[in-house]
All heavy atoms as an XYZ file, in Angstrom:
639
protein
N      21.871     31.540    -13.592
C      22.031     30.715    -12.477
C      20.741     30.423    -11.659
O      20.527     29.268    -11.148
C      23.055     31.275    -11.660
C      23.665     30.321    -10.525
S      24.284     28.854    -11.287
C      25.815     28.651    -10.479
N      19.854     31.366    -11.578
C      18.610     31.199    -10.846
C      17.721     30.194    -11.492
O      17.115     29.323    -10.819
C      17.918     32.587    -10.721
C      18.689     33.541     -9.786
C      16.445     32.325    -10.084
C      18.133     34.915     -9.699
N      17.649     30.302    -12.823
C      16.820     29.298    -13.549
C      17.324     27.899    -13.410
O      16.600     26.921    -13.203
C      16.678     29.724    -15.126
C      15.967     31.012    -15.235
C      16.054     28.550    -15.895
C      15.889     31.608    -16.600
N      18.668     27.821    -13.348
C      19.340     26.501    -13.251
C      18.974     25.792    -11.874
O      18.730     24.689    -11.775
N      18.975     26.689    -10.816
C      18.681     26.195     -9.508
C      17.232     25.801     -9.412
O      16.854     24.828     -8.744
C      18.957     27.302     -8.430
C      20.406     27.523     -8.236
O      21.247     26.681     -8.499
N      20.715     28.756     -7.801
N      16.285     26.564    -10.053
C      14.901     26.176    -10.058
C      14.646     24.883    -10.793
O      13.892     24.139    -10.359
C      14.082     27.220    -10.713
C      14.045     28.612     -9.833
C      13.337     29.800    -10.525
O      13.264     29.791    -11.777
N      12.867     30.722     -9.758
N      15.332     24.716    -11.976
C      15.189     23.474    -12.662
C      15.818     22.291    -11.840
O      15.077     21.203    -11.798
C      16.030     23.603    -14.022
C      15.262     24.574    -14.936
C      16.153     22.137    -14.696
C      16.103     24.806    -16.171
N      16.876     22.479    -11.133
C      17.421     21.471    -10.293
C      16.436     21.105     -9.185
O      16.172     19.882     -8.844
C      18.732     21.866     -9.726
C      19.364     20.827     -8.936
O      19.488     19.658     -9.519
O      19.927     21.056     -7.846
N      15.772     22.087     -8.541
C      14.845     21.912     -7.455
C      13.637     21.151     -7.966
O      13.176     20.179     -7.372
C      14.521     23.206     -6.822
C      13.590     23.048     -5.579
C      14.332     22.368     -4.462
O      15.526     22.428     -4.307
O      13.530     21.709     -3.583
N      13.128     21.547     -9.083
C      11.987     20.909     -9.730
C      12.283     19.463    -10.017
O      11.388     18.596     -9.876
C      11.544     21.687    -10.919
N      13.421     19.224    -10.523
C      13.929     17.816    -10.923
C      13.936     16.956     -9.675
O      13.450     15.813     -9.712
C      15.225     17.805    -11.612
O      15.098     18.642    -12.746
C      15.710     16.459    -12.075
N      14.410     17.453     -8.520
C      14.412     16.755     -7.322
C      13.068     16.382     -6.850
O      12.870     15.298     -6.401
C      15.246     17.557     -6.291
C      16.705     17.565     -6.573
C      17.401     18.434     -5.440
C      18.899     18.507     -5.745
N      19.605     19.302     -4.767
N      12.144     17.349     -6.962
C      10.781     17.133     -6.475
C      10.110     16.085     -7.282
O       9.428     15.105     -6.782
C      10.017     18.445     -6.457
C      10.365     19.365     -5.403
C       9.463     20.632     -5.464
C       9.905     21.643     -4.449
N       9.176     22.868     -4.477
N      10.333     16.127     -8.605
C       9.575     15.121     -9.504
C      10.218     13.758     -9.280
O       9.518     12.727     -9.185
C       9.818     15.608    -10.954
C       8.975     16.791    -11.292
C       9.475     14.442    -11.916
C       9.191     17.481    -12.629
N      11.524     13.702     -9.186
C      12.222     12.424     -8.932
C      11.653     11.793     -7.482
O      11.379     10.594     -7.414
C      13.704     12.584     -8.822
O      14.162     12.913    -10.075
N      11.432     12.605     -6.484
C      10.995     12.067     -5.256
C       9.594     11.578     -5.378
O       9.184     10.580     -4.835
N       8.785     12.339     -6.136
C       7.327     11.948     -6.315
C       7.304     10.566     -7.128
O       6.469      9.706     -6.813
C       6.525     13.008     -7.002
N       8.080     10.412     -8.074
C       8.135      9.308     -8.806
C       8.594      8.045     -7.968
O       7.966      6.998     -8.089
C       9.004      9.339    -10.100
C       8.338     10.326    -11.111
C       9.267      8.080    -10.731
C       9.301     10.720    -12.361
N       9.547      8.323     -7.161
C       9.995      7.326     -6.275
C       8.856      6.763     -5.290
O       8.651      5.641     -5.011
N       8.146      7.728     -4.751
C       6.986      7.364     -3.821
C       5.923      6.569     -4.593
O       5.451      5.671     -4.130
C       6.394      8.672     -3.209
C       5.152      8.349     -2.529
C       7.389      9.242     -2.279
N       5.589      7.052     -5.842
C       4.618      6.377     -6.638
C       5.056      4.955     -6.946
O       4.263      4.026     -6.946
C       4.288      7.122     -7.960
C       3.533      8.395     -7.772
O       2.880      8.531     -6.614
O       3.513      9.216     -8.679
N       6.255      4.774     -7.305
C       6.809      3.428     -7.559
C       6.683      2.536     -6.347
O       6.337      1.443     -6.423
C       8.263      3.524     -8.138
C       8.425      4.008     -9.504
C       9.959      4.045     -9.906
C       7.717      3.054    -10.501
N       7.112      3.033     -5.158
C       6.962      2.281     -3.930
C       5.507      1.846     -3.686
O       5.293      0.786     -3.323
C       7.464      3.113     -2.803
C       7.533      2.378     -1.449
O       8.116      1.261     -1.431
O       7.001      2.895     -0.424
N       4.641      2.824     -3.896
C       3.169      2.520     -3.617
C       2.750      1.458     -4.616
O       2.074      0.548     -4.303
C       2.352      3.823     -3.749
C       2.613      4.726     -2.536
C       0.904      3.486     -3.877
C       2.020      6.039     -2.696
N       3.132      1.579     -5.895
C       2.742      0.648     -6.873
C       3.352     -0.763     -6.611
O       2.584     -1.787     -6.678
C       3.222      1.060     -8.270
N       4.541     -0.852     -6.113
C       5.151     -2.145     -5.750
C       4.384     -2.760     -4.644
O       4.125     -4.022     -4.631
C       6.698     -1.964     -5.420
C       7.507     -1.739     -6.678
O       7.107     -2.052     -7.748
N       8.638     -0.954     -6.420
N       3.967     -1.981     -3.679
C       3.291     -2.576     -2.482
C       1.932     -2.973     -2.860
O       1.420     -4.042     -2.442
C       3.234     -1.427     -1.330
C       4.559     -1.234     -0.647
C       4.392     -0.214      0.451
C       5.730     -0.200      1.151
N       5.898      0.895      1.996
N       1.202     -2.225     -3.734
C      -0.114     -2.585     -4.217
C       0.027     -3.922     -4.972
O      -0.902     -4.837     -4.789
C      -0.595     -1.454     -5.099
C      -2.107     -1.669     -5.442
C      -2.719     -0.526     -6.219
N      -1.886     -0.193     -7.350
C      -1.331      0.954     -7.570
N      -1.507      1.948     -6.804
N      -0.665      1.205     -8.645
N       0.977     -4.150     -5.715
C       1.164     -5.414     -6.486
C       1.347     -6.603     -5.482
O       1.086     -7.706     -5.871
C       2.325     -5.286     -7.403
C       2.082     -4.323     -8.572
O       0.894     -4.063     -8.817
O       3.093     -3.985     -9.216
N       1.829     -6.312     -4.312
C       2.208     -7.464     -3.502
C       1.147     -7.727     -2.459
O       1.215     -8.654     -1.635
C       3.536     -7.086     -2.712
C       4.688     -7.140     -3.590
C       5.933     -6.864     -2.845
C       7.108     -6.787     -3.800
N       8.326     -6.490     -3.072
N      -0.008     -6.881     -2.443
C      -1.047     -7.077     -1.494
C      -1.686     -8.484     -1.656
O      -1.915     -9.071     -0.631
C      -2.095     -5.923     -1.656
C      -1.465     -4.657     -1.230
C      -3.307     -6.230     -0.683
C      -2.295     -3.402     -1.586
N      -2.064     -8.728     -2.726
C      -2.694    -10.062     -2.933
C      -1.889    -11.249     -2.549
O      -2.220    -12.155     -1.851
C      -3.169    -10.296     -4.431
C      -4.190    -11.436     -4.525
O      -4.989    -11.586     -3.695
N      -4.042    -12.195     -5.581
N      -0.477    -11.143     -2.769
C       0.476    -12.218     -2.389
C       0.430    -12.317     -0.877
O       0.404    -13.391     -0.257
C       1.847    -11.748     -2.853
C       2.899    -12.628     -2.540
C       4.221    -12.131     -3.040
O       4.296    -11.607     -4.099
O       5.279    -12.362     -2.379
N       0.371    -11.122     -0.190
C       0.316    -11.223      1.301
C      -1.043    -11.680      1.811
O      -1.058    -12.499      2.674
C       0.579     -9.705      1.846
C       1.984     -9.255      1.648
C       2.981    -10.061      2.417
O       2.794    -10.340      3.659
O       3.970    -10.541      1.753
N      -2.117    -11.358      1.170
C      -3.384    -11.909      1.623
C      -3.535    -13.293      1.424
O      -4.210    -13.985      2.163
C      -4.513    -11.098      0.886
C      -4.689     -9.565      1.187
C      -5.731     -9.022      0.258
C      -5.112     -9.335      2.716
N      -2.941    -13.827      0.413
C      -2.936    -15.282      0.157
C      -2.279    -16.104      1.199
O      -2.630    -17.325      1.520
C      -2.271    -15.630     -1.088
C      -3.166    -15.279     -2.392
C      -2.329    -15.652     -3.563
N      -3.073    -15.084     -4.831
C      -3.753    -15.869     -5.606
N      -3.834    -17.183     -5.448
N      -4.432    -15.309     -6.667
N      -1.428    -15.512      2.033
C      -0.723    -16.105      3.089
C      -1.602    -16.355      4.334
O      -1.221    -16.968      5.267
C       0.550    -15.312      3.553
C       1.599    -15.326      2.450
C       2.704    -14.428      2.924
C       3.759    -14.270      1.805
N       4.846    -13.400      2.268
N      -2.814    -15.652      4.329
C      -3.739    -15.742      5.520
C      -4.704    -16.844      5.246
O      -5.620    -16.763      4.417
C      -4.485    -14.496      5.598
C      -3.564    -13.146      5.758
C      -4.381    -11.951      5.841
C      -2.710    -13.304      7.021
N      -4.503    -18.010      5.865
C      -5.255    -19.261      5.495
C      -6.692    -19.219      5.894
O      -7.478    -19.963      5.331
C      -4.512    -20.288      6.365
C      -3.918    -19.645      7.544
C      -3.519    -18.288      6.964
N      -7.158    -18.332      6.806
C      -8.517    -18.364      7.338
C      -9.405    -17.486      6.556
O     -10.556    -17.177      6.932
C      -8.503    -18.032      8.866
C      -7.888    -19.146      9.611
O      -7.926    -20.412      9.264
N      -7.075    -18.743     10.526
N      -8.841    -16.777      5.547
C      -9.666    -15.850      4.644
C     -10.303    -16.592      3.461
O      -9.605    -17.281      2.833
C      -8.913    -14.703      4.131
C      -8.404    -13.569      5.083
C      -7.707    -12.604      4.339
C      -9.659    -12.958      5.808
N     -11.563    -16.432      3.286
C     -12.177    -16.920      2.136
C     -11.768    -16.200      0.871
O     -11.171    -15.091      1.012
C     -13.706    -16.974      2.162
O     -14.132    -15.630      2.028
N     -12.011    -16.759     -0.304
C     -11.569    -16.087     -1.533
C     -12.341    -14.751     -1.599
O     -11.798    -13.645     -1.894
C     -11.932    -16.815     -2.752
C     -11.526    -16.196     -4.075
C     -11.850    -17.031     -5.211
N     -10.940    -18.211     -5.245
C     -11.041    -19.214     -6.008
N     -11.936    -19.287     -6.915
N     -10.154    -20.223     -5.891
N     -13.649    -14.668     -1.228
C     -14.465    -13.456     -1.287
C     -13.883    -12.396     -0.327
O     -13.764    -11.268     -0.624
C     -15.868    -13.734     -1.028
N     -13.512    -12.901      0.904
C     -12.982    -11.949      1.866
C     -11.649    -11.302      1.344
O     -11.317    -10.251      1.623
C     -12.722    -12.617      3.199
C     -14.006    -12.996      3.866
C     -13.812    -13.863      5.090
O     -12.922    -14.815      5.092
O     -14.418    -13.638      6.112
N     -10.776    -12.230      0.728
C      -9.536    -11.716      0.277
C      -9.734    -10.742     -0.809
O      -9.105     -9.653     -0.851
C      -8.656    -12.890     -0.267
C      -7.318    -12.528     -0.618
C      -6.523    -13.675     -1.045
N      -6.696    -14.044     -2.419
C      -7.245    -15.146     -2.953
N      -7.478    -16.176     -2.014
N      -7.385    -15.384     -4.101
N     -10.774    -10.865     -1.717
C     -10.983     -9.962     -2.761
C     -11.505     -8.605     -2.211
O     -11.076     -7.564     -2.698
C     -12.025    -10.580     -3.785
C     -11.503    -11.729     -4.513
N     -12.398    -12.429     -5.219
C     -10.181    -12.198     -4.641
C     -11.551    -13.394     -5.834
N     -10.335    -13.281     -5.475
N     -12.396     -8.687     -1.195
C     -12.902     -7.436     -0.609
C     -11.738     -6.698     -0.017
O     -11.654     -5.487     -0.071
C     -13.965     -7.690      0.471
C     -15.288     -8.189     -0.131
C     -16.282     -8.604      0.895
C     -17.533     -9.060      0.373
N     -18.489     -9.559      1.405
N     -10.851     -7.434      0.756
C      -9.686     -6.729      1.399
C      -8.783     -6.184      0.362
O      -8.239     -5.152      0.533
C      -8.995     -7.787      2.285
N      -8.543     -6.857     -0.698
C      -7.670     -6.452     -1.850
C      -8.228     -5.182     -2.328
O      -7.298     -4.190     -2.538
C      -7.573     -7.509     -2.897
C      -6.695     -7.268     -4.137
C      -5.337     -7.068     -3.585
C      -6.823     -8.402     -5.055
N      -9.442     -5.071     -2.594
C     -10.018     -3.818     -3.104
C      -9.862     -2.602     -2.108
O      -9.428     -1.528     -2.426
C     -11.464     -4.011     -3.539
C     -11.632     -4.866     -4.711
C     -12.167     -2.625     -3.789
C     -12.948     -5.414     -5.102
N     -10.263     -2.990     -0.841
C     -10.166     -1.835      0.129
C      -8.779     -1.467      0.425
O      -8.515     -0.225      0.553
C     -10.747     -2.419      1.469
N      -7.804     -2.331      0.487
C      -6.362     -1.994      0.766
C      -5.771     -1.384     -0.514
O      -5.024     -0.356     -0.371
C      -5.610     -3.186      1.249
C      -6.176     -3.673      2.687
C      -4.136     -2.820      1.434
C      -5.585     -4.914      3.070
N      -6.031     -1.951     -1.621
C      -5.431     -1.559     -2.877
C      -5.794     -0.075     -3.301
O      -5.098      0.529     -3.995
N      -7.039      0.375     -2.959
C      -7.497      1.684     -3.305
C      -7.054      2.729     -2.391
O      -7.300      3.942     -2.631
C      -9.083      1.619     -3.356
S      -9.676      0.553     -4.684
N      -6.452      2.450     -1.341
C      -6.050      3.365     -0.302
C      -4.476      3.353      0.001
O      -4.013      2.402      0.494
C      -6.732      3.100      1.008
C      -6.543      4.183      2.057
O      -5.481      4.787      2.061
O      -7.368      4.329      2.907
N      -3.758      4.287     -0.620
C      -2.295      4.273     -0.531
C      -1.772      4.111      0.828
O      -0.784      3.388      1.165
C      -1.698      5.547     -1.139
C      -2.050      5.649     -2.540
N      -1.846      4.709     -3.547
C      -2.554      6.766     -3.234
C      -2.176      5.125     -4.720
N      -2.686      6.356     -4.500
N      -2.372      4.926      1.788
C      -1.970      4.762      3.208
C      -2.231      3.449      3.854
O      -1.453      2.840      4.562
C      -2.547      5.879      4.045
C      -2.089      7.281      3.635
C      -2.745      8.387      4.438
O      -3.465      8.096      5.407
O      -2.652      9.523      4.053
N      -3.400      2.833      3.447
C      -3.721      1.496      3.983
C      -2.695      0.421      3.423
O      -2.304     -0.418      4.167
C      -5.137      1.148      3.583
C      -5.701     -0.066      4.230
S      -6.153      0.146      5.964
C      -7.584      1.132      5.860
N      -2.399      0.596      2.137
C      -1.400     -0.373      1.607
C      -0.064     -0.267      2.338
O       0.454     -1.226      2.667
C      -1.296     -0.035      0.065
N       0.413      0.979      2.527
C       1.703      1.205      3.192
C       1.612      0.539      4.671
O       2.514     -0.069      5.122
C       1.999      2.617      3.244
N       0.506      0.804      5.282
C       0.372      0.393      6.731
C       0.331     -1.143      6.742
O       0.836     -1.783      7.671
C      -0.982      0.885      7.230
C      -1.428      0.405      8.641
C      -0.412      0.935      9.674
C      -2.776      0.946      8.968
N      -0.287     -1.754      5.797
C      -0.393     -3.205      5.816
C       0.940     -3.905      5.862
O       1.107     -4.893      6.502
C      -1.168     -3.672      4.562
S      -1.564     -5.412      4.506
N       1.948     -3.244      5.275
C       3.223     -3.826      5.123
C       4.106     -3.608      6.388
O       5.060     -4.153      6.555
C       3.984     -3.342      3.939
C       3.410     -4.087      2.628
C       2.546     -3.424      1.945
C       3.847     -5.294      2.298
C       1.935     -4.011      0.800
C       3.342     -5.973      1.186
C       2.342     -5.360      0.442
N       3.558     -2.861      7.291
C       4.199     -2.554      8.606
C       3.889     -3.701      9.599
O       4.533     -3.696     10.645
C       4.062     -1.157      9.144
O       2.571     -1.044      9.535
C       4.393     -0.155      8.133
N       2.888     -4.354      9.391
C       2.304     -5.342     10.424
C       3.046     -6.609     10.287
O       3.548     -7.124      9.238
C       0.818     -5.613     10.019
C      -0.180     -4.495     10.139
C      -1.475     -4.883      9.601
C      -0.210     -3.832     11.526
N       3.225     -7.235     11.413
C       3.790     -8.551     11.612
C       2.827     -9.538     10.894
O       1.643     -9.308     10.911
C       3.973     -8.956     13.003
C       5.076     -8.137     13.760
C       6.439     -8.294     13.147
O       6.831     -9.456     12.748
O       7.179     -7.307     13.138
N       3.274    -10.660     10.469
C       2.341    -11.651      9.749
C       1.209    -12.046     10.649
O       0.069    -12.222     10.216
C       3.189    -12.868      9.341
C       4.002    -12.561      8.055
O       3.677    -11.723      7.366
N       5.121    -13.293      7.954
N       1.418    -12.221     11.954
C       0.325    -12.733     12.804
C      -0.698    -11.661     13.095
O      -1.775    -11.902     13.599
C       0.862    -13.345     14.114
C       1.708    -12.345     14.928
O       2.248    -11.267     14.312
O       1.874    -12.550     16.158
N      -0.345    -10.361     12.760
C      -1.269     -9.261     12.978
C      -2.079     -8.981     11.716
O      -3.169     -8.482     11.894
C      -0.588     -7.972     13.292
C       0.160     -7.855     14.564
C       0.926     -6.608     14.777
O       1.983     -6.529     14.154
O       0.295     -5.748     15.449
N      -1.702     -9.434     10.655
C      -2.403     -9.069      9.287
C      -3.718     -9.637      9.271
O      -4.686     -8.922      8.772
C      -1.507     -9.638      8.153
C      -0.310     -8.776      7.933
C       0.486     -9.223      6.840
C       1.801     -8.386      6.661
N       2.714     -8.925      5.735
N      -3.973    -10.806      9.693
C      -5.358    -11.378      9.635
C      -6.297    -10.564     10.504
O      -7.444    -10.256     10.156
C      -5.380    -12.928      9.985
C      -6.747    -13.468      9.761
C      -6.823    -14.990      9.743
O      -5.805    -15.562      9.621
O      -7.883    -15.467      9.774
N      -5.917    -10.232     11.805
C      -6.759     -9.448     12.644
C      -7.032     -8.053     11.860
O      -8.142     -7.588     11.999
C      -6.137     -9.183     13.990
C      -5.939    -10.464     14.851
O      -6.679    -11.395     14.610
O      -5.020    -10.453     15.734
N      -6.073     -7.478     11.318
C      -6.206     -6.245     10.642
C      -7.197     -6.412      9.486
O      -8.174     -5.504      9.427
C      -4.794     -5.745     10.112
C      -4.825     -4.579      9.193
C      -4.887     -3.353      9.754
C      -4.805     -4.677      7.854
C      -4.859     -2.257      8.963
C      -4.812     -3.527      7.030
C      -4.843     -2.356      7.575
N      -7.076     -7.374      8.689
C      -8.023     -7.578      7.647
C      -9.402     -7.829      8.076
O     -10.405     -7.274      7.566
C      -7.542     -8.747      6.680
C      -8.654     -9.138      5.648
C      -6.244     -8.325      5.979
N      -9.590     -8.617      9.140
C     -10.942     -8.910      9.717
C     -11.563     -7.598     10.226
O     -12.680     -7.404     10.008
C     -10.840     -9.921     10.770
C     -10.325    -11.327     10.306
C     -11.494    -12.310     10.446
N     -11.016    -13.551      9.906
C     -11.568    -14.150      8.851
N     -12.591    -13.474      8.153
N     -11.170    -15.230      8.454
N     -10.779     -6.800     10.891
C     -11.227     -5.517     11.348
C     -11.645     -4.610     10.178
O     -12.707     -3.962     10.287
C     -10.210     -4.873     12.303
N     -10.882     -4.601      9.092
C     -11.132     -3.843      8.000
C     -12.498     -4.237      7.356
O     -13.306     -3.474      6.997
C      -9.951     -3.948      7.037
C     -10.118     -3.193      5.727
C     -10.261     -1.746      5.839
C      -9.031     -3.564      4.700
N     -12.634     -5.521      7.209
C     -13.785     -6.117      6.476
C     -15.100     -5.879      7.370
O     -16.204     -5.672      6.848
C     -13.677     -7.600      6.185
C     -12.557     -7.917      5.185
C     -12.385     -9.444      5.047
C     -12.946     -7.268      3.848
N     -15.004     -5.849      8.712
C     -16.074     -5.649      9.564
C     -16.371     -4.206      9.807
O     -17.442     -3.873     10.477
C     -15.872     -6.369     10.928
O     -14.883     -5.698     11.655
N     -15.641     -3.314      9.235
C     -15.890     -1.847      9.406
C     -15.183     -1.247     10.644
O     -15.573     -0.208     10.966
N     -14.442     -2.159     11.286
C     -13.847     -1.655     12.575
C     -12.683     -0.732     12.469
O     -12.066     -0.347     13.394
N     -12.175     -0.456     11.156
C     -11.086      0.398     10.976
C     -11.656      1.720     10.222
O     -12.369      1.691      9.472
C      -9.955     -0.258     10.203
C      -9.246     -1.342     10.778
C      -8.304     -2.005      9.887
C      -8.710     -1.016     12.172
């Protein structure tokens, strides 16, 4: 019974980790889509922001908590080194 409980606990931990990884991957895939909505960013700025945000899981998650009107300010601050 002890081994069964340990297997069950390990399965729950792995399932949780996979769920988090999938959520991060889905957000990372949508970053460029969100950046394209910002009309005042040049293509080069969008690419730099995409690399910076896409490489940082916490930054990617944070980006999706912002209101649309805040995202451009966030990206500009990120690109200027203000974050």
